[in-house]
DSSP file (Angstrom, degrees, kcal/mol; ACC not computed):
  #  RESIDUE AA STRUCTURE BP1 BP2  ACC     N-H-->O    O-->H-N    N-H-->O    O-->H-N    TCO  KAPPA ALPHA  PHI   PSI    X-CA   Y-CA   Z-CA
    1    1 A M     >        0   0    0      0, 0.0     4,-1.8     0, 0.0     5,-0.1   0.000 360.0 360.0 360.0 -41.5   -8.1   64.4  -14.9
    2    2 A R  H  >  +     0   0    0      1,-0.2     4,-2.0     2,-0.2     5,-0.2   0.886 360.0  53.4 -64.1 -38.6   -7.8   61.5  -17.4
    3    3 A M  H  > S+     0   0    0      1,-0.2     4,-2.3     2,-0.2    -1,-0.2   0.871 107.0  52.1 -64.2 -38.3   -4.5   60.4  -15.7
    4    4 A N  H  > S+     0   0    0      2,-0.2     4,-2.5     1,-0.2    -1,-0.2   0.883 108.0  51.6 -64.8 -38.7   -6.2   60.3  -12.3
    5    5 A R  H  X S+     0   0    0     -4,-1.8     4,-2.4     2,-0.2    -2,-0.2   0.903 110.4  48.4 -65.6 -41.8   -9.0   58.1  -13.8
    6    6 A Q  H  X S+     0   0    0     -4,-2.0     4,-2.4     2,-0.2    -2,-0.2   0.907 112.0  49.3 -64.7 -41.4   -6.5   55.7  -15.2
    7    7 A N  H  X S+     0   0    0     -4,-2.3     4,-2.7     2,-0.2    -2,-0.2   0.907 111.0  49.8 -63.6 -41.9   -4.6   55.6  -11.9
    8    8 A E  H  X S+     0   0    0     -4,-2.5     4,-2.6     2,-0.2    -2,-0.2   0.906 110.5  50.3 -63.4 -41.5   -7.9   54.9  -10.1
    9    9 A D  H  X S+     0   0    0     -4,-2.4     4,-2.5     2,-0.2    -2,-0.2   0.908 111.4  48.4 -62.7 -41.7   -8.7   52.1  -12.5
   10   10 A K  H  X S+     0   0    0     -4,-2.4     4,-2.5     2,-0.2    -2,-0.2   0.917 112.4  48.2 -65.3 -42.7   -5.3   50.6  -12.0
   11   11 A L  H  X S+     0   0    0     -4,-2.7     4,-2.6     2,-0.2    -2,-0.2   0.900 111.5  50.6 -63.7 -41.0   -5.6   50.8   -8.2
   12   12 A T  H  X S+     0   0    0     -4,-2.6     4,-2.3     2,-0.2    -2,-0.2   0.919 111.6  47.9 -61.8 -44.0   -9.1   49.3   -8.4
   13   13 A E  H  X S+     0   0    0     -4,-2.5     4,-2.4     2,-0.2    -2,-0.2   0.896 111.2  50.8 -64.7 -40.7   -7.8   46.4  -10.5
   14   14 A M  H  X S+     0   0    0     -4,-2.5     4,-2.5     2,-0.2    -2,-0.2   0.912 109.7  50.3 -63.3 -42.6   -4.9   45.9   -8.1
   15   15 A D  H  X S+     0   0    0     -4,-2.6     4,-2.5     2,-0.2    -2,-0.2   0.916 110.5  50.1 -60.1 -43.3   -7.2   45.8   -5.2
   16   16 A R  H  X S+     0   0    0     -4,-2.3     4,-2.4     1,-0.2    -2,-0.2   0.918 111.1  48.8 -61.9 -43.3   -9.4   43.2   -7.0
   17   17 A L  H  X S+     0   0    0     -4,-2.4     4,-2.7     2,-0.2    -2,-0.2   0.889 110.5  50.6 -65.3 -39.7   -6.3   41.1   -7.8
   18   18 A Y  H  X S+     0   0    0     -4,-2.5     4,-2.6     2,-0.2    -2,-0.2   0.918 111.6  48.0 -63.0 -43.4   -5.1   41.2   -4.1
   19   19 A R  H  X S+     0   0    0     -4,-2.5     4,-2.1     2,-0.2    -2,-0.2   0.908 113.0  48.4 -63.1 -41.4   -8.5   40.2   -2.9
   20   20 A E  H  X S+     0   0    0     -4,-2.4     4,-2.3     2,-0.2    -2,-0.2   0.910 111.2  50.3 -64.5 -42.9   -8.6   37.3   -5.5
   21   21 A N  H  X S+     0   0    0     -4,-2.7     4,-2.3     1,-0.2    -2,-0.2   0.914 109.7  50.7 -61.0 -44.3   -5.1   36.3   -4.4
   22   22 A D  H  X S+     0   0    0     -4,-2.6     4,-2.4     1,-0.2    -1,-0.2   0.889 108.9  52.2 -60.9 -39.4   -6.2   36.3   -0.7
   23   23 A K  H  X S+     0   0    0     -4,-2.1     4,-2.7     2,-0.2    -2,-0.2   0.918 108.9  49.5 -63.7 -43.1   -9.2   34.1   -1.6
   24   24 A Y  H  X S+     0   0    0     -4,-2.3     4,-2.7     2,-0.2    -2,-0.2   0.899 110.1  51.3 -62.8 -39.9   -6.9   31.6   -3.4
   25   25 A K  H  X S+     0   0    0     -4,-2.3     4,-2.5     2,-0.2    -2,-0.2   0.921 111.0  47.9 -62.3 -43.6   -4.6   31.5   -0.4
   26   26 A E  H  X S+     0   0    0     -4,-2.4     4,-2.6     2,-0.2    -2,-0.2   0.919 112.0  49.7 -62.6 -43.7   -7.6   30.8    1.9
   27   27 A D  H  X S+     0   0    0     -4,-2.7     4,-2.5     1,-0.2    -2,-0.2   0.920 111.7  48.5 -60.9 -43.9   -8.8   28.1   -0.5
   28   28 A L  H  X S+     0   0    0     -4,-2.7     4,-2.6     2,-0.2    -2,-0.2   0.909 111.7  49.0 -64.2 -42.7   -5.4   26.5   -0.6
   29   29 A S  H  X S+     0   0    0     -4,-2.5     4,-2.4     2,-0.2    -1,-0.2   0.906 111.0  50.9 -62.1 -41.5   -5.1   26.6    3.2
   30   30 A S  H  X S+     0   0    0     -4,-2.6     4,-2.5     2,-0.2    -2,-0.2   0.912 111.2  47.5 -62.3 -43.4   -8.6   25.1    3.5
   31   31 A I  H  X S+     0   0    0     -4,-2.5     4,-2.7     2,-0.2     5,-0.3   0.922 110.8  51.7 -64.3 -44.0   -7.6   22.3    1.1
   32   32 A A  H  X>S+     0   0    0     -4,-2.6     4,-1.4     1,-0.2     5,-0.6   0.900 113.6  44.3 -61.3 -41.1   -4.4   21.6    3.0
   33   33 A L  H  <5S+     0   0    0     -4,-2.4    -1,-0.2     2,-0.2    -2,-0.2   0.901 114.7  49.1 -68.2 -41.0   -6.2   21.4    6.3
   34   34 A K  H  <5S+     0   0    0     -4,-2.5    -2,-0.2    -5,-0.2    -1,-0.2   0.906 124.1  27.7 -66.9 -42.3   -9.0   19.2    4.9
   35   35 A Y  H  <5S-     0   0    0     -4,-2.7     5,-0.3    -5,-0.2    -1,-0.2   0.487  91.7-137.4-103.6  -3.9   -6.8   16.7    3.1
   36   36 A D  T >X5 -     0   0    0     -4,-1.4     4,-1.9    -5,-0.3     3,-0.7   0.946  17.8-161.4  43.9  71.5   -3.6   16.8    5.3
   37   37 A L  H 3><S+     0   0    0     -5,-0.6     4,-2.1     1,-0.3     5,-0.1   0.786  84.4  56.8 -56.8 -33.4   -1.3   16.8    2.3
   38   38 A D  H 3> S+     0   0    0      2,-0.2     4,-2.3     1,-0.2    -1,-0.3   0.916 107.5  48.8 -64.1 -41.9    1.7   15.7    4.5
   39   39 A S  H <> S+     0   0    0     -3,-0.7     4,-2.7     1,-0.2    -2,-0.2   0.892 108.9  53.0 -64.7 -39.6   -0.2   12.7    5.6
   40   40 A I  H  X S+     0   0    0     -4,-1.9     4,-2.2    -5,-0.3    -1,-0.2   0.909 109.5  48.8 -62.3 -41.5   -1.2   11.8    2.1
   41   41 A E  H  X S+     0   0    0     -4,-2.1     4,-2.0     2,-0.2    -2,-0.2   0.912 111.8  48.8 -65.6 -42.0    2.5   12.0    1.0
   42   42 A K  H  X S+     0   0    0     -4,-2.3     4,-2.2     1,-0.2    -2,-0.2   0.915 111.2  50.5 -63.5 -42.2    3.5    9.7    3.9
   43   43 A N  H  X S+     0   0    0     -4,-2.7     4,-2.6     1,-0.2    -2,-0.2   0.889 107.5  53.6 -62.7 -38.9    0.8    7.3    3.1
   44   44 A A  H  X S+     0   0    0     -4,-2.2     4,-2.2     2,-0.2    -1,-0.2   0.909 109.0  48.9 -62.2 -41.4    1.9    7.2   -0.5
   45   45 A K  H  X S+     0   0    0     -4,-2.0     4,-2.2     2,-0.2    -2,-0.2   0.898 111.3  49.9 -65.1 -40.1    5.4    6.3    0.6
   46   46 A C  H  X S+     0   0    0     -4,-2.2     4,-2.5     1,-0.2    -2,-0.2   0.902 109.8  51.0 -64.5 -40.4    4.1    3.6    2.9
   47   47 A L  H  X S+     0   0    0     -4,-2.6     4,-2.5     2,-0.2    -2,-0.2   0.897 108.7  51.5 -64.5 -39.4    2.0    2.2    0.0
   48   48 A E  H  X S+     0   0    0     -4,-2.2     4,-2.3     2,-0.2    -2,-0.2   0.930 111.6  46.9 -61.7 -45.0    5.1    2.1   -2.2
   49   49 A A  H  X S+     0   0    0     -4,-2.2     4,-2.4     1,-0.2    -2,-0.2   0.900 111.9  51.2 -63.8 -40.3    7.1    0.2    0.4
   50   50 A S  H  X S+     0   0    0     -4,-2.5     4,-2.7     2,-0.2    -1,-0.2   0.891 108.8  51.2 -63.9 -39.8    4.2   -2.2    0.9
   51   51 A L  H  X S+     0   0    0     -4,-2.5     4,-2.6     2,-0.2    -2,-0.2   0.921 110.0  49.1 -63.5 -44.2    4.0   -2.8   -2.9
   52   52 A E  H  X S+     0   0    0     -4,-2.3     4,-2.0     2,-0.2    -2,-0.2   0.920 112.8  47.9 -60.5 -43.9    7.7   -3.6   -3.0
   53   53 A W  H  X S+     0   0    0     -4,-2.4     4,-2.3     2,-0.2    -2,-0.2   0.918 111.4  50.5 -62.8 -44.5    7.4   -6.0    0.0
   54   54 A S  H  X S+     0   0    0     -4,-2.7     4,-2.7     1,-0.2    -2,-0.2   0.903 109.3  50.6 -61.3 -42.7    4.4   -7.6   -1.7
   55   55 A L  H  X S+     0   0    0     -4,-2.6     4,-1.8     1,-0.2    -1,-0.2   0.881 109.3  51.4 -63.4 -37.7    6.2   -8.1   -4.9
   56   56 A A  H  X S+     0   0    0     -4,-2.0     4,-1.7     2,-0.2    -2,-0.2   0.914 111.1  48.1 -64.8 -41.9    9.1   -9.7   -3.0
   57   57 A I  H  X S+     0   0    0     -4,-2.3     4,-1.4     1,-0.2    -2,-0.2   0.926 110.2  51.1 -63.5 -45.6    6.7  -12.1   -1.3
   58   58 A V  H  < S+     0   0    0     -4,-2.7    -1,-0.2     1,-0.2    -2,-0.2   0.864 107.8  54.9 -60.8 -35.2    5.1  -13.0   -4.6
   59   59 A T  H  < S+     0   0    0     -4,-1.8     4,-0.3     1,-0.2    -1,-0.2   0.890 114.4  37.6 -66.1 -40.5    8.5  -13.7   -6.1
   60   60 A I  H  X S+     0   0    0     -4,-1.7     4,-2.4     1,-0.2    -1,-0.2   0.573  92.8  92.3 -89.3  -8.0    9.5  -16.2   -3.3
   61   61 A M  H  X S+     0   0    0     -4,-1.4     4,-2.8     1,-0.2     5,-0.2   0.882  81.6  52.4 -56.3 -46.2    6.0  -17.8   -3.0
   62   62 A P  H  > S+     0   0    0      0, 0.0     4,-2.1     0, 0.0    -1,-0.2   0.914 113.0  45.0 -58.9 -42.2    6.5  -20.7   -5.5
   63   63 A E  H  > S+     0   0    0     -4,-0.3     4,-2.1     2,-0.2    -2,-0.2   0.908 113.4  50.0 -67.1 -41.0    9.7  -21.8   -3.7
   64   64 A L  H  X S+     0   0    0     -4,-2.4     4,-2.5     1,-0.2    -1,-0.2   0.899 108.8  53.2 -62.6 -40.9    8.1  -21.4   -0.3
   65   65 A N  H  X S+     0   0    0     -4,-2.8     4,-3.0     1,-0.2     5,-0.2   0.922 107.7  50.7 -58.8 -45.8    5.2  -23.5   -1.6
   66   66 A K  H  X S+     0   0    0     -4,-2.1     4,-2.5     1,-0.2    -1,-0.2   0.911 110.9  48.8 -59.7 -43.0    7.5  -26.3   -2.7
   67   67 A K  H  X S+     0   0    0     -4,-2.1     4,-2.0     2,-0.2    -1,-0.2   0.920 113.0  46.6 -64.5 -43.8    9.2  -26.3    0.7
   68   68 A V  H  X S+     0   0    0     -4,-2.5     4,-2.0     2,-0.2    -2,-0.2   0.927 112.4  50.6 -64.4 -44.4    5.9  -26.5    2.5
   69   69 A E  H  < S+     0   0    0     -4,-3.0     4,-0.4     1,-0.2    -2,-0.2   0.909 111.0  48.7 -60.0 -42.1    4.6  -29.2    0.2
   70   70 A S  H >< S+     0   0    0     -4,-2.5     3,-0.5     1,-0.2    -1,-0.2   0.867 111.3  50.3 -67.8 -34.1    7.8  -31.3    0.7
   71   71 A M  H 3< S+     0   0    0     -4,-2.0    -1,-0.2     1,-0.2    -2,-0.2   0.839 121.5  32.8 -70.2 -32.7    7.6  -30.9    4.5
   72   72 A F  T 3< S+     0   0    0     -4,-2.0     9,-3.5    -5,-0.1     2,-0.3   0.150  88.6 120.1-114.1  18.8    4.0  -32.0    4.7
   73   73 A S  B <   -A   80   0A   0     -3,-0.5    20,-0.3    -4,-0.4     2,-0.3  -0.625  66.9-113.9 -86.5 145.8    3.7  -34.5    1.9
   74   74 A C     >  -     0   0    0      5,-3.4     4,-1.3    -2,-0.3    20,-0.3  -0.583  12.7-143.1 -77.4 133.2    2.7  -38.0    2.6
   75   75 A G  T  4 S+     0   0    0     18,-1.9    -1,-0.1    -2,-0.3    19,-0.1   0.582  97.9  42.7 -72.9  -9.2    5.5  -40.6    2.1
   76   76 A I  T  4 S+     0   0    0      3,-0.1    -1,-0.1    19,-0.0    18,-0.1   0.866 128.2  20.7-101.2 -56.6    2.9  -43.1    0.8
   77   77 A C  T  4 S-     0   0    0      2,-0.1    -2,-0.1     1,-0.0     3,-0.1   0.568  91.0-135.8 -92.0  -8.7    0.5  -41.2   -1.5
   78   78 A N     <  +     0   0    0     -4,-1.3     2,-0.1     1,-0.2    -3,-0.1   0.540  66.5 116.3  63.9   9.6    2.8  -38.3   -2.2
   79   79 A G  S    S-     0   0    0      1,-0.1    -5,-3.4    -6,-0.1     2,-0.4  -0.389  85.5 -69.4 -91.3 178.0    0.0  -35.8   -1.7
   80   80 A I  B     -A   73   0A   0     -7,-0.3    -7,-0.3    -2,-0.1    -1,-0.1  -0.580  67.6-104.3 -67.5 127.7   -0.3  -33.1    1.0
   81   81 A A        -     0   0    0     -9,-3.5     2,-0.5    -2,-0.4     3,-0.4  -0.291  28.8-147.7 -62.5 132.0   -0.8  -35.2    4.2
   82   82 A D  S    S+     0   0    0      1,-0.3    14,-1.6    -3,-0.0    15,-0.4  -0.889  85.2   1.8 -99.7 127.9   -4.3  -35.2    5.5
   83   83 A K  S    S-     0   0    0     -2,-0.5    13,-0.8    12,-0.2    -1,-0.3   0.997 102.3-128.3  52.8  69.7   -4.4  -35.4    9.3
   84   84 A I  E     -B   95   0B   0     -3,-0.4     2,-0.5    11,-0.2    11,-0.2  -0.141  27.0-167.6 -55.8 132.6   -0.6  -35.4    9.4
   85   85 A T  E     -B   94   0B   0      9,-2.7     9,-2.1    -3,-0.1     2,-0.6  -0.994   5.2-159.6-121.8 124.5    1.1  -38.1   11.4
   86   86 A V  E     -B   93   0B   0     -2,-0.5     2,-0.2     7,-0.2     7,-0.2  -0.914  11.5-140.4-108.7 123.1    4.8  -37.6   12.0
   87   87 A L     >  -     0   0    0      5,-2.7     4,-2.4    -2,-0.6     5,-0.3  -0.569  28.2-105.8 -82.0 144.2    6.8  -40.7   12.9
   88   88 A Q  T  4 S+     0   0    0     -2,-0.2    -1,-0.0     1,-0.2    -2,-0.0  -0.914  88.3   7.5-113.4 143.0    9.5  -40.5   15.6
   89   89 A P  T  4 S+     0   0    0      0, 0.0    -1,-0.2     0, 0.0    -2,-0.0  -0.984 131.1  48.2 -92.2   0.8   12.4  -40.4   15.6
   90   90 A C  T  4 S-     0   0    0      1,-0.1    -2,-0.2     2,-0.1    -3,-0.0   0.707  88.5-140.9 -79.9 -18.9   12.7  -40.1   11.8
   91   91 A S     <  +     0   0    0     -4,-2.4     2,-0.2     1,-0.2    -3,-0.2   0.702  41.0 159.1  65.9  23.5   10.1  -37.3   11.4
   92   92 A H        -     0   0    0     -5,-0.3    -5,-2.7    -6,-0.0     2,-0.4  -0.543  32.9-136.0 -72.4 144.6    8.7  -38.7    8.2
   93   93 A T  E     +B   86   0B   0    -20,-0.3   -18,-1.9    -7,-0.2     2,-0.3  -0.837  28.8 165.5-109.3 143.3    5.1  -37.4    7.5
   94   94 A F  E     -B   85   0B   0     -9,-2.1    -9,-2.7    -2,-0.4     2,-0.2  -0.960  41.2 -98.6-145.2 159.2    2.2  -39.5    6.4
   95   95 A C  E  >  -B   84   0B   0     -2,-0.3     4,-1.9   -11,-0.2   -12,-0.2  -0.577  33.1-126.9 -71.7 144.3   -1.6  -39.2    6.1
   96   96 A A  H  > S+     0   0    0    -14,-1.6     4,-2.0   -13,-0.8    -1,-0.1   0.901 111.3  51.5 -59.8 -39.8   -3.3  -40.9    9.0
   97   97 A K  H  > S+     0   0    0    -15,-0.4     4,-2.3     1,-0.2    -1,-0.2   0.910 106.7  52.3 -63.8 -44.0   -5.4  -42.9    6.5
   98   98 A C  H  4 S+     0   0    0      1,-0.2    -1,-0.2     2,-0.2    -2,-0.2   0.900 111.3  47.1 -61.5 -40.1   -2.4  -44.1    4.5
   99   99 A L  H  < S+     0   0    0     -4,-1.9    -1,-0.2     1,-0.2    -2,-0.2   0.882 110.5  52.5 -69.0 -37.1   -0.7  -45.3    7.8
  100  100 A D  H  <        0   0    0     -4,-2.0    -2,-0.2     1,-0.3    -1,-0.2   0.875 360.0 360.0 -64.5 -37.1   -3.9  -47.1    8.8
  101  101 A N     <        0   0    0     -4,-2.3    -1,-0.3    -5,-0.1    -2,-0.2   0.488 360.0 360.0 -74.0 360.0   -4.2  -48.9    5.5
C-alpha cells in the first residue's frame, strides 16, 4: 500500500511538472510572437552596420570639411564665401561683397 502511495505521489509530481513545462512553453511562444525575436536580431545587425558606417563617415568628415572649405572659400577674404560668385572661365570663388568692394 505504501509503495502505491509513493508511486501516486511521483505521478502527481510528474503531472505537475509537465503542466508547468507546458505553461513555460506557452509563455515562451507568447513572448516570441509579441517581440518577433527574429526581427529584433535583424534590427540589431542593421544597427551594427549603421554604426560602422557612421564611424567611417565621422572619420572622413574633417578631410571632407577641408575640401568643401577650399572649394567655397573666398579668394579675397579667405573665409567661406557668402553669396558665392564664381568667375568664368577660371572658376575662382569670391564673396559677392568682396567683389563689389
